[in-house]
C-alpha positions as CSV (number, residue, x, y, z in Angstrom):
1,M,0.0,0.4,0.1
2,T,2.2,3.2,-1.1
3,Q,1.9,6.1,1.8
4,S,-1.2,7.9,0.2
5,L,-3.3,5.8,0.7
6,L,-2.8,4.8,4.6
7,P,-5.7,6.3,6.9
8,H,-4.9,9.3,8.2
9,K,-4.4,9.2,12.1
10,I,-6.6,10.7,14.8
11,K,-4.6,13.5,15.8
12,A,-7.2,15.8,18.0
13,I,-10.5,15.8,19.9
14,L,-12.3,18.8,19.7
15,I,-15.9,18.7,21.7
16,Y,-18.0,20.3,19.9
17,S,-21.2,22.3,21.0
18,G,-22.7,23.3,17.9
19,G,-22.6,26.6,18.9
20,M,-20.1,29.5,17.8
21,D,-17.1,29.1,19.9
22,S,-16.8,25.2,18.8
23,Y,-17.9,26.0,15.9
24,T,-15.2,28.7,15.1
25,L,-12.5,26.6,17.0
26,L,-12.8,24.0,15.1
27,H,-11.9,26.2,11.6
28,H,-9.2,27.9,13.4
29,I,-7.7,24.6,13.7
30,L,-8.3,23.0,10.1
31,D,-6.7,26.8,9.3
32,K,-4.2,26.2,11.1
33,G,-3.3,22.7,9.3
34,L,-5.6,20.0,11.0
35,A,-7.1,18.6,8.2
36,V,-10.3,17.0,8.2
37,N,-10.1,13.0,8.7
38,E,-7.2,14.4,11.6
39,I,-9.7,15.4,13.5
40,A,-12.9,13.5,15.7
41,A,-15.2,15.7,17.2
42,L,-17.1,14.9,20.3
43,T,-20.8,16.4,21.4
44,F,-22.6,15.5,24.3
45,N,-26.3,15.5,25.3
46,Y,-25.9,16.0,28.5
47,G,-29.7,16.5,29.7
48,Q,-29.3,20.4,28.2
49,K,-32.6,22.3,27.3
50,H,-30.9,23.8,24.3
51,V,-30.0,20.3,23.0
52,K,-31.2,21.7,19.3
53,E,-27.3,22.8,19.5
54,V,-26.4,18.9,19.1
55,E,-28.3,19.0,15.7
56,Y,-26.1,22.0,14.6
57,A,-22.8,20.0,15.5
58,Q,-24.1,17.0,13.1
59,E,-24.8,19.1,10.3
60,V,-22.3,20.7,10.4
61,C,-19.5,17.4,10.6
62,S,-21.5,15.6,8.3
63,Q,-21.1,18.7,5.4
64,L,-17.3,18.7,6.2
65,G,-16.7,14.8,6.7
66,I,-15.6,14.9,9.8
67,Q,-15.6,11.9,12.2
68,H,-18.4,12.9,14.4
69,K,-19.9,11.1,18.3
70,V,-22.6,12.2,19.7
71,V,-22.8,11.0,23.2
72,D,-25.7,10.5,25.9
73,I,-25.1,11.0,29.2
74,S,-28.1,12.6,30.1
75,A,-28.3,10.1,32.8
76,I,-25.7,11.7,35.2
77,N,-28.0,14.5,35.3
78,S,-29.3,13.3,39.2
79,L,-26.1,13.9,40.4
80,M,-25.0,17.0,38.3
81,A,-29.0,19.1,39.4
82,G,-29.2,22.8,40.0
83,S,-28.4,23.9,36.9
84,S,-31.4,26.4,35.2
85,L,-29.7,24.8,31.9
86,T,-30.8,21.1,32.5
87,D,-33.3,21.4,35.4
88,D,-37.0,22.9,36.1
89,I,-35.6,26.2,37.2
90,E,-36.2,29.1,34.6
91,I,-33.1,29.9,33.0
92,P,-32.4,33.8,33.9
93,E,-31.9,36.6,31.3
94,G,-29.0,39.5,31.3
95,H,-25.5,39.5,30.4
96,Y,-22.9,36.2,31.6
97,E,-22.1,39.5,34.4
98,A,-24.9,39.3,36.3
99,D,-25.1,37.4,39.2
100,N,-28.0,35.8,38.8
101,M,-26.3,33.6,36.0
102,Q,-24.6,31.4,38.8
103,S,-27.6,29.6,38.3
104,T,-26.6,28.3,34.4
105,V,-23.1,26.7,35.9
106,V,-23.9,22.8,35.0
107,P,-21.8,21.7,38.3
108,N,-18.3,19.7,37.1
109,R,-20.0,19.8,33.6
110,N,-16.3,20.6,31.9
111,M,-14.2,18.4,34.4
112,I,-16.5,15.7,33.1
113,L,-16.9,16.7,29.6
114,L,-12.9,16.6,29.7
115,S,-12.3,13.4,30.9
116,L,-14.6,11.6,28.7
117,A,-13.1,13.3,25.7
118,V,-9.2,12.0,27.2
119,A,-10.9,8.5,27.1
120,F,-11.7,8.7,23.7
121,A,-8.5,10.7,22.7
122,V,-6.9,7.7,24.1
123,S,-9.1,4.6,22.4
124,L,-7.8,6.9,18.8
125,E,-4.0,7.7,20.0
126,A,-4.9,11.1,19.4
127,D,-3.0,12.9,22.0
128,T,-5.2,16.6,22.1
129,V,-8.5,17.7,23.0
130,Y,-9.8,21.0,22.5
131,Y,-12.3,22.7,23.5
132,G,-13.7,26.2,23.5
133,A,-13.3,27.9,26.9
134,H,-13.0,31.6,26.0
135,S,-12.9,35.0,28.5
136,G,-15.9,36.1,28.3
137,D,-16.6,32.7,30.5
138,H,-14.5,33.8,33.0
139,A,-17.1,35.6,35.4
140,I,-19.1,32.9,35.8
141,Y,-17.5,29.7,35.1
142,P,-14.9,28.4,36.9
143,D,-14.2,25.9,35.1
144,C,-13.8,27.4,32.1
145,R,-11.3,29.9,33.7
146,P,-7.1,29.3,32.7
147,E,-6.5,28.2,36.7
148,F,-8.1,25.7,36.1
149,V,-7.5,24.8,32.2
150,Q,-3.6,24.4,33.4
151,K,-4.8,21.9,36.3
152,M,-6.8,19.7,33.7
153,D,-3.7,19.7,31.4
154,D,-1.7,18.7,33.8
155,V,-3.8,15.8,35.0
156,C,-4.3,13.8,31.6
157,R,-0.5,14.6,31.3
158,I,0.0,11.6,33.6
159,A,-3.8,9.9,33.9
160,N,-3.0,7.3,31.2
161,Y,0.1,5.0,30.1
162,Q,-0.6,8.0,27.1
163,S,-0.8,11.5,27.7
164,V,-3.2,14.1,26.3
165,S,-2.7,17.7,26.6
166,I,-6.1,19.9,26.7
167,N,-6.2,22.8,24.4
168,T,-7.7,26.6,24.3
169,P,-6.7,28.7,22.2
170,F,-9.7,31.1,22.6
171,I,-8.7,31.2,26.3
172,N,-7.9,34.8,26.8
173,M,-10.2,35.9,24.3
174,S,-13.9,37.7,24.1
175,K,-16.4,36.4,22.3
176,I,-16.2,39.2,20.5
177,E,-12.7,38.1,19.4
178,I,-13.5,34.5,17.9
179,L,-16.6,36.1,16.1
180,K,-13.9,38.6,14.7
181,R,-11.7,35.2,13.9
182,G,-14.6,33.8,12.3
183,I,-14.8,36.7,9.8
184,E,-11.4,36.3,8.9
185,M,-12.5,32.7,8.1
186,G,-15.7,33.8,6.2
187,L,-17.4,31.5,8.6
188,N,-21.3,31.4,7.6
189,Y,-22.7,31.5,11.4
190,A,-26.6,30.4,10.4
191,Q,-24.7,27.0,11.3
192,T,-24.0,27.8,15.4
193,W,-26.3,27.2,17.6
194,T,-26.1,29.6,21.1
195,C,-29.3,30.7,22.9
196,Y,-30.1,28.6,26.1
197,N,-33.6,27.9,25.6
198,G,-34.5,24.9,23.3
199,R,-37.0,27.0,20.7
200,T,-37.8,27.4,16.9
201,H,-35.8,31.5,17.3
202,A,-33.5,32.3,19.9
203,C,-34.8,33.9,22.6
204,G,-32.6,37.1,22.4
205,K,-32.7,37.4,26.1
206,C,-31.0,34.9,27.9
207,G,-26.4,34.9,28.9
208,A,-26.3,32.9,25.8
209,C,-28.0,35.1,23.3
210,V,-26.7,39.2,24.9
211,E,-23.3,37.7,24.9
212,R,-23.2,36.0,20.9
213,I,-25.6,40.0,20.2
214,E,-22.9,41.7,21.5
215,A,-20.3,40.1,18.9
216,F,-22.4,41.0,16.5
217,T,-23.0,44.1,17.5
218,E,-19.2,45.1,18.3
219,N,-17.4,43.5,15.2
220,N,-20.9,45.6,12.7
221,R,-22.5,42.6,11.5
222,I,-25.8,41.2,11.3
223,D,-26.7,37.8,13.0
224,P,-28.0,35.3,11.0
225,L,-30.5,34.0,13.0
226,T,-34.4,35.0,14.0
227,Y,-35.0,35.9,17.2
228,E,-37.8,36.2,18.7
229,A,-40.1,39.2,18.6
């Protein structure tokens, strides 16, 4: 068999939610030189109300020809109670920096998702796991802060016989800057879902929507999503 016919080895796993950040990160990774057949995307249904984002993730990966696995871990919700994203609690409105946004924190979510992604990476002999933590999440989500990422990276490098690193290229970037990066790559953000409410149209009022609208406004762009009147 010639070298050109050898199958490509999966080099990295991307935790891909279907939202703006992971969508931009996926294309950022590809733009930096990783081929579509060298990355595998991993999407989780953890019982989130905005499970609609999973459909967006599936569509993008299908279009790009990227290996994609959707895993239902909603059964563990009884161990992760108390979040308005998963429980019968009203999702708050306003900016992420407001105190009421703490109800959107899902207990230990990213540690759990990263652990599963690292296991997937080890099984595929990949050496990197990417996820889209960014500076806009630092105020409200402890598991998106640089100190958390650093500690998880330290642990995941020694947790298995194979070392796996945690890579967060957007950790010091705002949503505004992430969108700017996507605009530079000519991305179509109609292929993403951000709203925490799983409706036909985005609500425009939850923290995720407010931050998204702010990013498009600051970049002088029109958001392609339809919002409720």
